[in-house]
C-alpha positions in Angstrom: -82.4 -4.6 24.1 -80.0 -7.6 24.3 -78.3 -9.8 21.7 -75.7 -12.6 22.1 -73.0 -14.1 19.9 -70.7 -17.0 20.4 -66.9 -16.7 20.2 -63.8 -18.3 21.8 -60.7 -17.1 23.7 -57.3 -18.7 24.0 -56.0 -19.9 27.4 -52.6 -21.6 27.0 -53.1 -23.9 24.0 -56.8 -24.6 24.6 -59.8 -22.7 23.2 -62.6 -21.8 25.6 -66.2 -20.9 24.4 -67.2 -17.3 25.3 -70.7 -15.9 25.1 -70.7 -12.2 24.1 -73.7 -10.3 25.4 -74.4 -6.8 24.1 -76.9 -4.6 25.8 -78.0 -1.2 24.5 -80.0 1.3 26.5 -80.8 5.0 26.5 -78.5 7.3 28.5 -75.2 9.0 28.2 -73.3 7.5 25.2 -70.7 5.0 26.4 -69.1 1.7 25.6 -68.2 -0.6 28.5 -66.7 -4.1 28.4 -66.9 -6.3 31.5 -66.0 -10.0 32.1 -62.3 -9.9 32.9 -61.0 -8.6 29.6 -57.3 -7.8 29.2 -55.9 -4.6 27.7 -56.2 -5.8 24.1 -59.7 -7.0 24.7 -60.8 -3.7 26.3 -59.5 -1.8 23.3 -62.2 -3.5 21.2 -64.5 -0.6 22.0 -62.5 1.7 19.8 -61.8 -0.9 17.0 -65.5 -2.0 16.8 -66.9 1.5 16.7 -64.5 2.6 14.0 -65.1 -0.6 12.0 -68.9 -0.2 12.1 -68.8 3.4 11.0 -66.2 2.7 8.3 -68.4 -0.1 6.9 -71.3 2.4 6.3 -73.3 1.0 9.2 -75.0 3.0 12.0 -73.7 3.7 15.5 -76.4 5.3 17.5 -75.3 7.5 20.4 -76.5 5.3 23.2 -75.2 3.4 26.2 -73.5 0.0 25.2 -72.5 -2.6 27.7 -70.7 -5.8 26.6 -70.5 -8.8 28.9 -68.0 -11.6 28.2 -69.3 -14.8 29.9 -68.2 -16.8 31.8 -67.1 -13.8 33.9 -64.6 -15.8 35.9 -62.5 -16.7 32.8 -59.8 -14.1 31.8 -60.2 -13.1 28.1 -57.3 -12.0 26.1 -56.4 -10.7 22.6 -58.5 -9.2 19.8 -60.2 -12.3 18.7 -63.6 -11.3 20.3 -63.9 -8.1 18.1 -66.0 -9.8 15.4 -68.4 -11.3 17.9 -68.9 -8.0 19.7 -69.5 -6.2 16.4 -72.1 -8.7 15.0 -73.9 -8.8 18.4 -74.1 -5.0 18.3 -75.4 -5.0 14.8 -78.1 -7.5 15.9 -79.2 -5.6 18.9 -79.5 -2.4 16.8 -81.6 -4.2 14.2 -79.0 -3.9 11.5 -78.9 -7.7 11.0 -81.6 -10.2 12.2 -80.9 -11.6 15.7 -81.8 -15.1 14.5 -79.0 -14.9 11.9 -76.5 -15.5 14.7 -78.0 -18.8 15.7 -75.7 -21.8 15.2 -72.8 -19.6 14.3 -69.6 -18.5 16.1 -67.4 -15.6 15.2 -63.6 -15.4 15.6 -61.6 -12.5 14.2 -60.0 -9.1 14.8 -61.4 -6.0 13.2 -59.4 -3.3 11.6 -60.4 0.4 11.8 -61.6 0.1 8.1 -63.8 -2.9 8.9 -61.4 -5.5 7.6 -61.6 -8.9 9.3 -58.1 -10.1 10.3 -56.7 -13.4 11.4 -55.9 -14.0 15.0 -53.3 -16.2 16.8 -54.5 -19.7 17.8 -57.1 -20.3 15.1 -56.8 -24.1 15.3 -57.6 -24.4 19.1 -60.2 -21.7 18.9 -62.1 -23.3 16.0 -61.7 -26.7 17.7 -63.5 -25.4 20.8 -66.4 -24.3 18.5 -66.6 -27.4 16.3 -70.4 -27.9 17.0 -71.1 -24.6 15.2 -70.5 -22.9 11.9 -67.4 -20.7 12.5 -67.0 -17.3 10.7 -63.3 -16.3 10.5 -61.0 -14.2 8.4 -60.6 -15.0 4.8 -56.9 -15.9 5.1 -57.5 -18.3 8.0 -59.8 -20.7 6.1 -57.3 -23.4 5.2 -55.8 -23.4 8.7 -59.3 -23.6 10.4 -60.1 -26.7 8.3 -57.4 -28.6 10.2 -59.6 -28.4 13.3 -62.4 -30.3 11.5 -65.3 -28.0 12.4 -68.9 -28.4 11.3 -68.6 -25.6 8.8 -66.2 -22.8 8.1 -67.4 -19.5 6.6 -65.2 -16.5 5.7 -65.7 -12.8 5.0 -63.2 -10.2 4.1 -64.8 -7.3 6.0 -67.7 -6.3 8.3 -69.7 -4.8 5.5 -69.7 -8.1 3.5 -70.6 -10.1 6.6 -73.5 -7.8 7.5 -74.9 -8.2 4.0 -74.7 -12.0 4.3 -76.3 -12.1 7.7 -79.0 -9.6 6.6 -79.9 -11.9 3.6 -78.8 -9.4 1.0 -75.9 -11.5 -0.2 -74.7 -15.1 -0.1 -71.5 -16.4 1.6 -68.5 -15.6 -0.5 -66.5 -18.5 -2.0 -63.7 -19.7 0.2 -60.2 -18.7 -0.9 -58.4 -21.2 -3.0 -56.0 -23.5 -1.3 -52.7 -21.8 -0.9 -49.9 -23.1 -3.0 -48.2 -25.7 -0.9 -44.6 -24.7 -0.3 -41.9 -27.0 -1.7 -40.9 -29.6 0.9 -37.9 -28.4 2.8 -34.9 -30.4 1.9 -33.9 -32.6 4.9 -30.2 -32.7 5.4 -28.9 -36.1 4.5 -27.1 -38.2 7.0 -24.7 -39.3 4.2 -23.1 -35.9 4.5 -21.6 -36.9 7.9 -18.0 -38.2 7.5 -16.8 -40.8 10.0 -18.3 -40.8 13.5 -19.6 -44.4 13.5 -20.5 -44.3 17.3 -22.3 -40.9 17.0 -24.2 -42.1 13.9 -25.2 -45.2 15.7 -26.5 -43.1 18.6 -28.5 -40.9 16.3 -30.2 -43.9 14.8 -30.9 -45.4 18.2 -32.3 -42.1 19.5 -34.7 -41.8 16.5 -35.8 -45.4 16.6 -36.5 -45.6 20.4 -37.2 -41.9 21.3 -34.1 -41.9 23.6 -32.7 -38.6 24.8 -29.1 -38.0 23.5 -26.1 -36.0 24.8 -23.1 -35.5 22.5 -19.8 -34.3 24.0 -16.9 -33.3 21.8 -14.7 -30.4 20.5 -15.8 -27.7 18.2 -16.1 -28.8 14.5 -16.5 -32.5 15.3 -20.0 -32.6 13.7 -22.3 -32.6 16.8 -24.6 -30.0 15.3 -24.5 -31.6 11.9 -25.6 -34.9 13.4 -28.4 -33.4 15.5 -29.9 -31.5 12.6 -30.1 -34.8 10.6 -31.9 -36.7 13.3 -35.3 -35.1 12.7 -35.2 -36.4 9.1 -35.1 -40.0 10.4 -38.4 -39.7 12.3 -41.6 -40.9 10.6 -44.5 -38.6 9.8 -46.9 -37.9 12.6 -50.2 -39.7 12.8 -53.4 -37.6 12.4 -53.9 -37.5 16.2 -50.2 -36.6 16.9 -50.3 -34.0 14.1 -53.3 -32.3 15.6 -51.6 -32.1 19.0 -48.5 -30.5 17.5 -50.6 -28.2 15.3 -52.6 -26.9 18.3 -49.5 -25.9 20.1 -47.9 -24.2 17.0 -51.1 -22.3 16.2 -51.4 -21.1 19.8 -47.8 -19.8 19.7 -48.5 -18.0 16.4 -46.2 -20.1 14.3 -47.2 -20.1 10.6 -49.1 -23.1 9.3 -49.0 -22.8 5.5 -50.2 -26.4 5.0 -52.7 -26.9 7.8 -51.8 -29.9 9.9 -48.1 -30.1 10.9 -47.5 -33.6 9.6 -43.7 -33.6 10.0 -41.9 -33.5 13.4 -40.5 -30.1 14.1 -36.9 -29.2 15.1 -36.6 -26.5 17.6 -33.2 -25.1 18.5 -33.3 -22.2 21.0 -30.3 -20.1 21.8 -28.5 -20.7 25.0 -29.6 -17.3 26.3 -33.2 -18.4 26.4 -35.0 -17.6 29.6 -37.1 -19.9 31.8 -40.3 -18.7 30.3 -39.0 -19.0 26.7 -37.9 -22.6 27.2 -40.5 -24.0 29.6 -43.4 -21.6 29.0 -45.1 -18.9 30.8 -45.0 -15.1 30.5 -47.3 -12.3 31.7 -50.1 -11.5 31.3 -50.7 -14.1 28.6 -49.2 -17.5 29.3 -47.6 -18.9 26.1 -46.0 -22.3 25.4 -42.3 -22.5 25.5 -39.7 -24.3 23.3 -40.3 -27.7 25.0 -43.9 -27.5 24.0 -43.2 -26.2 20.5 -41.0 -29.3 20.0 -44.0 -31.5 21.0 -43.7 -34.8 19.0 -40.5 -33.4 17.5 -36.9 -32.7 18.5 -35.6 -30.1 20.9 -31.9 -29.5 20.1 -29.9 -27.6 22.8 -26.5 -26.6 21.3 -23.8 -25.4 23.7 -25.6 -27.1 26.5 -23.0 -26.0 29.1 -23.8 -22.3 28.4 -27.5 -22.6 29.4 -28.4 -21.4 32.9 -28.4 -24.4 35.3 -31.8 -23.4 36.7 -33.3 -23.4 33.2 -31.9 -26.8 32.4 -33.1 -28.3 35.6 -36.6 -27.0 34.9 -36.8 -29.5 32.1 -36.5 -32.5 34.4 -40.2 -32.8 35.1 -41.3 -32.3 31.4 -38.8 -35.0 30.4 -40.5 -37.5 32.7 -44.2 -36.5 32.3 -44.4 -35.1 28.8 -46.3 -32.2 30.3 -45.7 -28.7 31.5 -47.8 -27.1 34.2 -47.5 -23.3 34.5 -49.3 -21.8 37.5 -50.0 -18.1 38.0 -52.1 -16.2 40.5 -54.9 -15.8 37.9 -54.9 -19.5 37.0 -52.9 -22.4 35.6 -52.3 -23.9 32.2 -51.0 -27.3 30.9 -48.9 -27.6 27.8 -48.0 -30.9 26.1 -44.2 -31.5 26.0 -43.5 -34.9 24.7 -40.3 -34.3 22.8 -36.9 -35.9 22.0 -34.1 -34.0 23.6 -30.8 -33.9 21.8 -28.0 -31.8 23.3 -24.4 -31.0 22.4 -21.6 -29.5 24.4 -17.9 -28.9 24.4 -15.7 -30.8 26.9 -14.5 -27.5 28.4 -15.0 -23.8 27.8 -12.2 -23.6 25.2 -13.3 -26.9 23.7 -9.9 -28.4 23.4 -9.9 -30.8 26.4 -8.4 -34.1 25.5 -5.8 -32.8 23.0 -2.2 -32.7 24.3 -1.1 -29.2 25.2 -4.1 -27.6 23.5 -6.5 -27.0 26.4 -6.1 -23.6 28.1 -8.6 -24.4 31.0 -7.5 -25.3 34.5 -8.9 -28.4 36.2 -11.1 -26.2 38.3 -12.5 -24.4 35.3 -13.2 -27.7 33.5 -14.9 -29.2 36.6 -17.0 -26.1 37.1 -18.1 -26.1 33.5 -19.2 -29.7 33.7 -21.0 -29.1 37.0 -23.4 -26.8 35.3 -25.2 -30.0 34.3 -26.8 -31.5 37.4 -26.7 -35.3 38.0 -30.5 -35.7 37.8 -30.5 -34.1 34.4 -27.7 -36.2 33.1 -29.4 -39.3 34.4 -32.3 -38.6 32.0 -30.1 -38.9 28.9 -30.4 -42.4 27.7 -27.5 -42.0 25.3 -24.3 -40.2 26.2 -21.5 -40.4 23.6 -18.2 -38.7 22.8 -17.8 -37.2 19.4 -14.1 -36.7 18.6 -12.8 -34.9 15.5 -12.7 -37.2 12.4 -9.3 -38.4 11.2 -7.7 -36.2 8.5 -7.9 -39.1 5.9 -11.6 -39.4 6.5 -12.2 -35.7 6.0 -10.1 -35.6 2.8 -11.5 -38.8 1.4 -15.1 -37.3 1.8 -16.8 -40.7 1.8 -20.0 -40.5 3.8 -22.0 -43.2 5.5 -25.5 -44.5 5.0 -28.1 -42.1 3.7 -31.1 -40.7 5.7 -33.4 -42.9 3.5 -31.6 -46.1 4.4 -31.3 -45.4 8.1 -34.9 -44.0 8.2 -36.2 -47.3 6.9 -34.7 -49.2 9.8 -36.0 -46.5 12.2 -39.5 -46.9 10.8 -39.4 -50.7 11.2 -38.3 -50.3 14.8 -41.1 -47.8 15.5 -43.6 -50.3 14.0 -42.4 -52.9 16.4 -42.8 -50.5 19.3 -46.4 -49.7 18.1 -47.2 -53.4 18.3 -46.4 -53.1 22.0 -48.9 -50.2 22.4 -46.4 -47.3 22.6 -45.1 -44.8 20.1 -41.5 -45.6 21.0 -39.6 -47.9 23.4 -38.7 -45.0 25.7 -42.4 -44.8 26.7 -42.5 -48.4 28.0 -43.2 -48.8 31.7 -41.4 -51.2 34.1 -44.1 -53.8 33.8 -44.1 -53.6 30.1 -40.4 -54.0 30.0 -40.6 -57.2 32.0 -43.1 -58.5 29.5 -41.6 -57.4 26.3 -37.8 -57.2 27.1 -36.9 -60.1 29.4 -33.2 -60.5 30.3 -31.0 -63.5 29.9 -29.3 -64.8 33.1 -25.9 -63.2 32.1 -27.5 -59.9 31.3 -29.3 -59.8 34.6 -26.0 -60.6 36.4 -24.2 -57.7 34.6 -26.9 -55.2 35.5 -27.0 -56.4 39.2 -23.2 -55.9 39.3 -23.4 -52.3 38.0 -26.3 -51.5 40.3 -24.2 -52.6 43.3 -21.2 -50.6 42.2 -23.3 -47.5 41.9 -22.8 -47.2 38.1 -26.5 -47.3 37.4 -29.5 -45.6 39.1 -32.9 -47.1 39.2 -33.9 -44.8 36.4 -30.7 -45.7 34.5 -31.6 -49.4 34.8 -34.9 -48.9 33.1 -33.4 -46.7 30.4 -30.6 -49.2 29.6 -33.2 -51.9 29.1 -35.2 -49.7 26.8 -32.2 -48.9 24.7 -31.2 -52.6 24.6 -34.7 -53.4 23.3 -34.4 -50.7 20.6 -31.1 -52.2 19.5 -32.8 -55.6 19.2 -35.6 -54.0 17.1 -33.1 -52.3 14.8 -31.3 -55.7 14.3 -34.6 -57.5 13.7 -34.0 -59.8 16.7 -36.5 -61.0 19.3 -36.0 -60.7 23.1 -34.7 -61.8 25.6 -32.1 -59.2 25.8 -28.7 -60.9 25.4 -25.3 -59.7 26.5 -24.4 -58.3 23.1 -27.4 -55.8 23.0 -27.0 -55.0 26.7 -23.3 -54.2 26.4 -23.9 -51.9 23.4 -26.6 -50.1 25.4 -24.2 -49.7 28.3 -21.5 -48.4 26.0 -23.8 -45.8 24.5 -24.8 -44.6 27.9 -21.5 -44.6 29.7 -18.9 -43.5 27.1 -18.7 -40.0 28.5 -16.5 -40.7 31.4 -16.4 -37.3 33.1 -20.2 -37.1 33.0 -20.9 -40.4 34.8 -23.9 -40.1 37.1 -23.8 -42.0 40.4 -26.8 -43.8 41.7 -27.4 -41.3 44.4 -28.0 -38.4 41.9 -31.7 -39.0 41.3 
């Protein structure tokens, strides 16, 4: 006797359809699972048996073989428990076999028969959107974000068996959870002084430009970075779905379904390569660069990160994608994020103050050399953040609010959208020639800097993108004049000790 049920398994951030085949024959009692299951998946034999018996259902002493097709796809986690259980109930005539038609089952089983939520509900349900999906009660509002054909819920295996057997109707879905109060976004008006850094934060948000801030401790670098995410507009439905899939696959809570606001991720400087970029064993999971997809990745104390870990970000910064390869296969994770970094000028943080720095020249140079030239070249904006003047701190008068600056950022993003991109940082070279032509004086200035080795080929493109963003914020139309170009060059080259020669590409 044979019965099949449909489920899905998570590979990276994508769901893959799995056909669960259960075969029962006479012979020595046993329970075997084949089809490349991992350890958690193989343990389903104990969870399913206990759940069936605890639900008052029968478990005949016969030989049970479970095949997870396709056999070449590695299956992981406990999300196949529910499909195995209902297929077993169908093959033993405890529920009609035809009751499984057009349905898919995703859930973990407790030993008492309870149906529990699993990690990655959004991509799993998205892979099954042509079917009615049966999931855990508490996952209902999250599954709706994947826009499936139908979502059905059950609290335990006994209740589900009664519904499939025609003895009961589907229970009502749980009420929508109370939406949490919106998290208060730190206001940019709290920042005292720092006109150049505030300008850089605005330009970074408006054009999607990566930003590096260099300054002593207590100057306000972290304070500024944490306020940048509040300047970004809400995500479109398509972008929100991209971010939600990654967050769901990583097991992050999704109390309101789709993640409509850009996320701020701030990993500690002890983060490993797998934690920052993605990977792991045996299950491959997205890293911080993917969790910040369509949001902001803030690396505080940049000079303390391992150089090899930082250099691993160079490819994701260019392509917006992470490819993780293992012997068993490879995964692709989206990683289109805005990178904001902050670091001290030296290990003690007092470089630049007379008689204050305790570091030798060798120590300072070694500290700065932890950042490779190619990585620095990918920062469109590099600004120094000195300590504010005492009068500014004691006066306590802040600058413009997040609401005021955010309105300018939204207007600049709208102008970028009219060019067919989400932000100016995504413009190609040909698009720049069309949308950001240069005046004769601006072209001469860039030619001079290229010949002097002050700009690389990548730096030239980035400077033009920043200059176009400055025009958008001012409400001006191209061509790029000397004023916008000079400001773009100032925002890129103000960190003198971190200048990147043209050869460092």
